[in-house]
C-alpha positions in Angstrom: -0.2 0.3 0.0 2.8 2.5 0.6 4.6 2.1 -2.4 0.8 2.5 -4.4 0.8 5.8 -2.0 4.3 6.7 -3.2 3.8 6.1 -6.9 0.8 8.2 -6.7 2.8 10.9 -4.7 4.5 11.9 -7.9 1.5 13.1 -9.6 1.1 15.5 -7.3 3.1 19.0 -7.3 3.5 19.6 -3.4 4.8 15.9 -2.8 6.7 15.5 -6.1 9.6 17.3 -4.5 10.3 14.6 -2.1 10.6 12.0 -4.9 11.1 13.3 -8.2 14.1 15.7 -7.7 16.2 13.4 -9.8 13.6 13.8 -13.0 14.7 16.2 -15.8 13.1 19.8 -16.1 9.9 20.4 -17.6 7.6 23.0 -18.5 4.0 24.2 -16.1 1.8 23.8 -19.3 3.2 20.2 -19.9 3.3 19.0 -16.3 -0.4 20.1 -16.1 -1.4 18.4 -18.9 0.1 15.3 -18.1 -1.7 15.2 -14.9 -5.2 15.8 -16.1 -4.2 13.0 -18.8 -3.3 10.6 -15.8 -6.6 11.5 -14.0 -8.5 11.2 -17.1 -6.8 7.7 -18.1 -7.3 6.3 -14.4 -10.8 7.0 -15.1 -10.9 5.4 -18.1 -9.8 2.1 -16.6 -12.0 2.0 -13.6 -14.7 2.4 -15.5 -13.8 -0.3 -18.0 -13.8 -2.3 -14.7 -17.1 -2.0 -14.0 -18.1 -3.8 -17.3 -15.7 -6.8 -16.3 -18.0 -10.3 -15.6 -16.8 -10.7 -12.4 -17.2 -6.9 -11.3 -20.8 -6.8 -13.1 -21.6 -10.4 -10.5 -21.3 -8.5 -8.1 -23.1 -5.6 -8.7 -26.1 -7.8 -9.8 -26.1 -8.6 -6.0 -27.5 -5.0 -4.9 -30.9 -4.0 -5.4 -30.2 -0.6 -7.2 -28.1 -1.8 -9.5 -30.5 -4.5 -10.4 -33.3 -2.0 -10.7 -31.6 0.2 -13.0 -30.0 -2.1 -15.2 -33.7 -3.6 -15.6 -35.0 -0.5 -17.1 -32.6 -1.5 -20.4 -34.3 -4.1 -20.6 -38.0 -3.4 -20.1 -39.6 -6.8 -21.0 -37.3 -8.0 -18.1 -38.4 -6.0 -15.0 -36.8 -6.9 -11.9 -38.4 -6.3 -8.4 -35.7 -7.8 -6.4 -31.7 -9.0 -7.1 -33.4 -12.7 -6.8 -35.3 -12.3 -10.1 -32.6 -11.2 -12.1 -32.2 -12.6 -15.8 -29.7 -13.7 -17.9 -30.1 -10.5 -20.0 -30.3 -8.1 -17.2 -26.9 -9.3 -15.8 -25.4 -8.6 -18.7 -25.9 -4.7 -19.1 -26.0 -4.6 -14.8 -22.9 -2.6 -15.2 -24.2 0.0 -17.5 -25.5 2.1 -14.5 -22.2 2.4 -12.7 -20.5 3.3 -16.1 -23.2 6.2 -16.1 -22.6 7.6 -12.5 -18.8 6.8 -13.0 -18.8 9.3 -16.6 -21.4 12.1 -14.8 -18.7 12.3 -11.8 -16.0 12.7 -14.4 -18.1 15.0 -16.5 -19.3 17.2 -14.0 -14.8 17.4 -12.8 -14.1 18.7 -16.5 -17.3 20.7 -17.0 -16.3 22.9 -13.8 -13.0 23.4 -15.1 -14.6 24.2 -18.9 -16.6 27.3 -17.6 -13.6 28.1 -15.0 -11.1 28.5 -17.4 -12.4 30.3 -19.8 -10.8 33.2 -21.4 -7.2 32.4 -19.0 -4.5 34.5 -20.9 -1.0 33.4 -18.9 -0.4 32.2 -16.3 -0.6 35.5 -14.0 -4.1 34.9 -14.3 -5.1 33.4 -10.3 -7.4 30.6 -12.2 -3.7 29.3 -13.6 -2.8 28.5 -10.5 -5.8 26.3 -9.9 -4.8 24.6 -13.3 -1.4 24.2 -12.8 -1.6 23.0 -8.6 -3.7 21.8 -5.8 -3.4 18.3 -7.6 -4.1 16.5 -4.3 -7.5 18.7 -3.7 -8.4 18.2 -7.5 -7.8 14.7 -6.7 -10.1 14.7 -3.7 -13.0 17.0 -5.5 -12.7 14.1 -8.5 -13.3 11.1 -6.3 -16.0 13.0 -4.3 -18.4 13.5 -7.6 -17.9 10.2 -8.4 -18.9 8.7 -5.4 -21.5 11.3 -5.1 -22.8 10.1 -8.5 -23.3 6.9 -7.0 -25.9 8.1 -5.1 -28.6 9.4 -7.8 -31.5 7.5 -8.0 -33.8 9.7 -10.2 -35.6 7.6 -12.6 -34.7 9.3 -15.8 -31.3 9.8 -14.9 -29.6 7.2 -17.6 -32.2 8.6 -20.5 -31.4 12.6 -19.9 -27.5 11.7 -19.3 -27.8 9.4 -22.5 -28.9 12.6 -24.8 -26.3 14.6 -23.6 -23.4 11.6 -24.4 -24.9 11.1 -27.7 -24.4 14.7 -28.3 -21.2 15.0 -26.9 -19.9 11.9 -28.7 -21.0 13.3 -31.9 -19.0 16.5 -31.4 -15.9 13.8 -30.0 -16.0 12.0 -33.6 -15.4 16.0 -35.0 -12.1 16.3 -32.3 -11.1 13.3 -33.2 -11.0 13.9 -36.5 -9.3 17.0 -36.0 -6.5 15.5 -33.9 -5.8 12.9 -36.6 -5.3 15.7 -39.3 -3.6 17.7 -36.8 -0.9 14.6 -36.0 -0.9 13.6 -39.9 0.3 17.2 -40.5 2.9 17.1 -38.3 4.4 14.1 -39.1 4.3 15.4 -43.1 6.0 18.6 -41.9 8.6 16.7 -39.8 9.7 14.3 -42.5 10.2 16.5 -45.3 11.7 18.9 -43.3 14.0 16.1 -42.2 14.2 15.0 -46.1 14.8 18.9 -46.9 18.0 19.1 -44.4 19.3 16.0 -44.9 18.7 15.5 -48.6 18.1 11.6 -47.4 15.2 10.2 -50.0 14.4 7.7 -47.3 12.2 10.7 -45.7 10.2 11.2 -49.0 9.8 7.7 -49.8 8.4 6.9 -46.0 5.8 9.6 -46.7 4.9 7.8 -50.0 4.9 4.7 -48.4 2.5 5.0 -45.5 0.1 6.7 -48.1 -0.3 3.8 -50.1 -0.4 1.7 -47.0 -3.4 3.3 -45.5 -5.0 3.4 -48.9 -4.6 0.2 -49.5 -6.2 -0.6 -45.3 -9.0 1.9 -46.7 -9.9 -0.3 -49.4 -9.8 -3.4 -47.6 -11.9 -1.9 -45.0 -14.1 -1.4 -47.8 -14.3 -4.4 -48.7 -14.8 -6.4 -45.8 -17.5 -3.8 -44.9 -19.4 -5.0 -48.5 -18.8 -8.2 -47.8 -20.1 -8.6 -44.2 -22.0 -5.7 -43.6 -23.8 -4.8 -47.2 -24.7 -8.2 -47.9 -28.5 -9.1 -49.8 -31.0 -6.3 -49.3 -28.7 -3.9 -46.9 -29.5 -0.9 -49.0 -28.8 1.7 -46.6 -25.3 0.0 -45.7 -24.5 -0.1 -49.2 -25.3 3.6 -49.9 -23.2 4.3 -46.8 -19.7 2.8 -47.7 -20.4 3.8 -51.6 -21.2 7.1 -50.6 -18.9 7.8 -48.0 -16.0 5.9 -50.8 -16.7 8.6 -53.2 -16.5 11.4 -50.8 -12.9 10.1 -49.7 -11.7 10.0 -53.2 -13.3 13.6 -53.6 -11.3 14.9 -50.8 -8.0 12.9 -51.8 -8.1 14.7 -55.3 -8.6 18.1 -54.1 -5.5 17.9 -51.5 -3.2 17.3 -54.4 -4.7 19.8 -56.8 -1.7 22.4 -57.8 -4.2 25.2 -56.7 -4.3 23.7 -53.4 -0.9 22.9 -53.1 0.0 26.3 -53.6 -1.8 28.1 -50.7 -1.5 24.9 -48.8 1.8 23.3 -49.4 1.4 20.6 -46.4 -1.3 19.3 -48.1 -1.1 15.5 -49.6 -2.3 12.0 -49.9 -0.6 11.2 -46.4 -3.5 13.6 -44.5 -5.9 12.6 -47.1 -5.6 8.8 -46.7 -5.8 9.2 -42.8 -8.8 10.8 -42.9 -10.5 8.5 -45.6 -9.5 5.2 -43.0 -10.9 7.3 -39.9 -13.8 7.9 -42.2 -14.2 4.7 -43.1 -13.5 3.5 -39.4 -16.9 5.8 -38.3 -18.6 4.0 -41.1 -18.0 0.6 -39.8 -19.0 1.8 -36.1 -22.3 3.3 -37.5 -23.1 -0.1 -39.1 -22.1 -2.1 -36.3 -24.9 -0.2 -34.1 -27.3 -1.1 -36.6 -29.9 -3.9 -35.6 -30.2 -5.2 -38.9 -27.5 -6.8 -41.6 -25.1 -6.4 -38.3 -22.7 -9.7 -38.0 -21.9 -8.6 -34.5 -25.6 -7.7 -33.4 -26.2 -11.3 -31.6 -28.3 -10.2 -29.0 -30.6 -8.0 -30.7 -33.6 -8.3 -33.2 -35.7 -6.0 -35.2 -39.3 -7.0 -35.7 -41.1 -6.5 -38.9 -42.4 -2.7 -39.5 -40.1 -1.5 -36.4 -38.0 1.1 -36.0 -36.6 -0.5 -32.8 -34.7 -3.4 -31.4 -35.5 -5.7 -28.7 -33.1 -8.3 -26.6 -33.4 -12.1 -27.3 -32.5 -13.4 -23.8 -32.7 -17.3 -25.2 -29.7 -17.0 -27.6 -28.3 -13.7 -26.0 -24.4 -14.1 -26.0 -23.9 -10.6 -25.2 -20.1 -9.6 -25.4 -19.1 -6.5 -23.2 -15.6 -6.1 -24.9 -16.4 -7.0 -28.8 -14.5 -5.2 -31.4 -17.0 -2.4 -31.7 -15.7 -1.6 -28.4 -12.0 -1.9 -28.3 -11.0 -0.1 -31.6 -12.7 3.1 -30.4 -11.7 2.7 -27.2 -8.0 2.2 -28.7 -8.5 5.6 -30.9 -10.3 7.6 -27.8 -6.5 6.5 -25.7 -4.3 7.6 -28.8 -6.5 11.2 -29.1 -5.9 11.9 -25.7 -2.6 10.7 -24.8 -1.7 13.1 -28.2 -4.1 16.3 -27.1 -2.2 16.0 -23.4 1.6 15.6 -24.9 1.5 17.9 -27.4 0.1 21.8 -28.1 -3.0 19.5 -30.1 -5.4 21.7 -28.1 -4.4 25.2 -29.5 -4.1 23.8 -32.7 -7.4 22.1 -33.4 -9.1 25.4 -33.1 -6.8 27.1 -35.2 -6.8 24.0 -38.0 -11.0 23.8 -37.4 -10.8 28.3 -37.7 -8.5 28.0 -41.0 -5.3 29.1 -38.9 -2.3 27.4 -38.6 0.1 28.5 -35.8 2.1 25.1 -35.1 4.9 26.4 -32.9 7.1 24.6 -30.5 8.0 26.2 -27.1 11.7 26.7 -26.5 12.7 27.8 -22.8 15.9 29.3 -21.9 18.2 27.8 -19.5 17.9 31.4 -18.2 14.0 30.5 -17.3 14.8 27.1 -16.3 17.1 28.8 -13.4 14.9 31.7 -12.8 11.8 29.4 -12.7 12.7 26.3 -11.1 11.6 24.8 -7.5 13.5 24.4 -5.1 14.1 21.2 -3.5 12.6 18.9 -6.5 12.1 19.1 -10.1 12.6 21.7 -12.1 9.3 23.0 -13.2 9.5 26.5 -15.3 6.8 28.6 -16.1 6.3 29.0 -19.7 3.1 31.0 -19.7 3.7 34.5 -18.3 3.7 36.0 -21.4 0.5 33.7 -22.5 -1.1 30.4 -22.5 0.4 27.9 -24.6 -2.6 26.3 -25.1 -6.6 27.0 -24.5 -7.2 25.9 -20.9 -10.9 26.0 -21.5 -11.1 23.9 -24.6 -8.5 21.1 -23.4 -10.7 20.5 -20.5 -13.7 20.2 -23.1 -12.0 17.7 -25.0 -11.5 15.7 -21.8 -15.6 15.9 -21.6 -16.5 14.7 -24.7 -13.7 12.2 -24.5 -15.8 10.9 -21.1 -19.3 11.4 -22.8 -17.9 9.1 -25.6 -16.4 6.7 -23.3 -19.9 5.9 -21.6 -21.6 6.1 -25.0 -19.1 3.3 -26.5 -19.3 1.1 -23.0 -23.0 1.1 -22.9 -23.2 0.3 -26.9 -25.3 3.3 -27.2 -28.1 1.4 -25.9 -31.4 3.6 -24.7 -32.6 3.3 -21.1 -35.9 3.8 -20.0 -37.5 3.5 -23.8 -40.3 0.7 -24.9 -36.7 -1.0 -26.6 -33.4 -1.0 -27.2 -33.2 1.9 -29.8 -29.5 1.9 -31.8 -31.1 3.4 -34.8 -30.3 6.6 -33.7 -26.8 6.1 -33.2 -26.2 5.0 -36.6 -27.4 8.3 -38.1 -25.1 10.3 -35.4 -22.1 8.4 -36.3 -22.5 8.4 -39.7 -23.4 12.1 -40.0 -20.1 12.8 -38.1 -18.5 11.1 -40.5 -20.0 13.9 -43.3 -19.3 16.5 -41.2 -15.7 15.4 -40.6 -15.1 15.1 -44.3 -16.6 18.7 -44.5 -14.1 20.0 -41.8 -11.4 18.7 -43.8 -12.2 20.0 -46.8 -12.8 23.3 -45.5 -8.8 22.5 -43.8 -8.0 22.2 -47.5 -9.6 25.3 -48.8 -9.5 27.6 -46.1 -6.0 29.0 -47.4 -7.8 30.0 -50.9 -11.0 31.3 -49.7 -9.1 33.1 -46.9 -6.3 34.9 -48.6 -6.3 37.8 -46.1 -4.9 35.4 -43.6 -1.9 34.3 -43.2 -0.9 30.6 -42.9 2.3 28.7 -41.8 
């Protein structure tokens, strides 16, 4: 237990001086983002644990969870835990996931509001952003624990609506972060090629571009085979339409006029966007109650737009492919947002402004701002924040909502049946919105010529 406390103490600014004096100097902006990232990753791990079979078995013994879980399967109401059915037991972890994510959402939403228009570390709110880690951790735990005492009958349904909206926005944020990563990747390798005159970097960009396009084509083929066979006309439209749109944006990205005003655009970014678009298309069809090879529990009656659960043949998989893949991409995006300036770059990318710049801290600043008796933490935000505090927490808020919807398979509580059709359209609409945003990134330098793009 002492070892655990010792490790956790390194996450808190006040006690890190005791155990981290040998750690190299870092900036305030980076250390703060990493600490919030640690909070979020711990929350994600604990939330996933609530969906583990052994944990759901334990939760099924509590009356409050039994009754809340039965709301997901209204055809099998539960009055006592002894009456719990196999179908209800499968989703008994859903109420815990909702409450866990509700507590984390309140934490990050509070910082979204509190940190609006913080310009530099001279603002007193910056001290809250970059310090008081122990107290903030206690507040986070308190909000999560308090959420488990919520017994409002419509809590899950109301928070599910908020989660669906947040997930739609997070799909867009994910795409912007991925494009930001692809642009940074391209710029870095092009600079290496120009500085060293080694063709390895140039051929590397071409190789990865072709690799991603081959993966994109492969995913399209797989989706046509498994999700668009027979009379699955809607799925055929989704795949074909998004395939055509991806080809269009790929061609636009290499047009001479686009390259003139946006020299860093190219096939590498377009291949990443195309692959990500087809991934969202897959998740959309994976939520569909029809023409879905992953749907073993759900059935759609003829002439109905909703699904029901077949409790006799149900083989519900908590961590199926349509859950694991989104979780992996979620972790990649929040890690990238936590260790880079992506939270700032993402806003500028959407606005059509590119302000990518690496923060350089001089030796004199390190000596001046280093903490005594511990790790040197350099205040690099006296003249201006290195990232947008409020938007950073907004990204983490959306990631929590996305986590909640993913782990609960977008199921709708308190409804006559388990609707998944809305999830299909939310996801497919986000794929179209993502392509529009990427198209804007390509064309913005041409349309807004009076702005400087670097």
